C-alpha positions in Angstrom: 238.3 -9.7 -121.0 238.2 -9.4 -116.9 241.6 -9.8 -115.6 243.4 -9.4 -112.0 246.5 -7.4 -112.5 248.9 -7.7 -109.6 252.0 -5.1 -109.5 254.9 -5.2 -106.9 254.1 -3.8 -103.7 250.4 -3.2 -104.4 246.9 -5.1 -103.7 245.6 -6.7 -107.1 243.1 -4.4 -109.1 240.7 -5.6 -112.0 240.8 -4.4 -115.4 238.7 -5.1 -118.4 241.3 -5.3 -121.6 240.6 -6.3 -125.2 243.0 -9.1 -124.8 245.3 -8.0 -127.6 249.2 -9.2 -127.7 250.2 -5.5 -127.6 248.1 -4.8 -124.9 249.1 -7.8 -122.7 252.8 -7.0 -123.3 252.0 -3.5 -122.2 250.6 -4.7 -118.9 253.8 -6.7 -117.9 256.2 -4.6 -119.8 257.7 -6.9 -122.3 257.3 -10.3 -123.7 254.5 -12.7 -122.2 255.0 -15.7 -120.6 252.1 -18.0 -119.5 252.3 -20.2 -116.7 249.4 -22.3 -115.5 249.6 -22.6 -111.5 245.7 -23.6 -111.1 243.4 -25.3 -113.1 241.5 -23.1 -115.4 243.9 -20.2 -114.7 246.9 -18.7 -116.6 249.1 -16.3 -115.0 251.0 -14.2 -117.5 254.2 -12.5 -116.8 257.2 -10.9 -118.3 259.3 -13.6 -119.6 262.5 -12.0 -118.9 261.7 -10.6 -115.5 264.0 -12.4 -113.7 266.9 -11.4 -116.3 265.7 -7.8 -116.7 266.1 -7.4 -112.8 262.4 -6.6 -112.1 261.2 -6.5 -108.6 260.0 -9.6 -107.0 256.2 -9.4 -106.9 254.7 -12.8 -105.5 255.8 -16.1 -104.4 253.9 -19.2 -105.7 253.2 -21.8 -103.3 252.8 -25.6 -103.1 250.3 -27.3 -101.4 252.6 -27.2 -98.2 252.4 -23.5 -98.4 256.4 -23.6 -99.6 257.3 -21.2 -102.1 258.5 -23.1 -105.4 258.5 -20.0 -107.8 259.1 -16.0 -107.5 257.0 -14.0 -110.1 259.3 -10.8 -111.2 257.5 -7.9 -112.2 253.7 -7.1 -112.9 251.8 -10.0 -113.9 248.1 -10.7 -114.6 245.5 -13.7 -114.0 243.1 -14.6 -116.5 240.9 -17.7 -117.5 241.7 -20.4 -119.8 239.1 -22.6 -121.2 239.3 -26.3 -121.1 239.0 -26.8 -125.1 241.5 -24.2 -126.3 244.6 -22.3 -125.9 243.2 -18.5 -125.8 243.0 -16.4 -122.7 239.4 -15.5 -121.6 238.1 -13.4 -118.8 237.8 -14.2 -115.1 234.4 -15.1 -113.4 233.5 -13.2 -110.4 234.1 -16.1 -108.3 237.6 -16.6 -109.9 238.4 -12.6 -109.2 237.3 -13.0 -105.5 239.5 -15.9 -104.8 242.5 -14.8 -106.7 242.4 -11.3 -105.2 242.4 -13.0 -101.8 245.2 -15.2 -102.5 247.4 -12.8 -104.0 246.2 -9.8 -101.9 249.1 -9.2 -99.6 252.5 -7.7 -101.3 255.4 -9.5 -100.5 259.0 -8.7 -100.7 262.1 -11.1 -101.1 265.2 -10.9 -99.3 268.5 -12.8 -100.0 270.0 -14.5 -96.8 272.7 -17.3 -96.4 271.9 -18.6 -100.0 268.2 -18.5 -99.5 265.6 -16.2 -100.5 263.1 -15.1 -97.8 259.5 -13.8 -98.4 258.3 -11.0 -96.2 254.7 -10.2 -96.5 253.7 -6.5 -95.9 251.0 -4.2 -95.9 250.6 -2.4 -99.4 251.8 1.1 -99.5 254.1 0.5 -96.3 257.4 -1.1 -97.7 258.2 0.0 -101.5 
């Protein structure tokens, strides 16, 4: 199953995995949680990322470009078929689109009761 792994402070990388629960938990470092930010795509992350103090990774934005959620810790993106609950591999077109969308690492800084998102070139911050 072809997935796109996104680690804090790094550019995304593709991996081919078997899709076992143990393997997916190993990637995110704990219990998995799936959210569905885009049609046909699952974002799989550590369900306790915020609570465990994992580093901020990427912001999820609405159609206006405003951040509505922050993903904490490593996550991966995979496909979801229209007719099932199982995860499937990404198509090459999905990989290309998602890699571009999540290419630039981001840092999150608290200021005056708000969280600011600061994009930075990979390898130049963390």
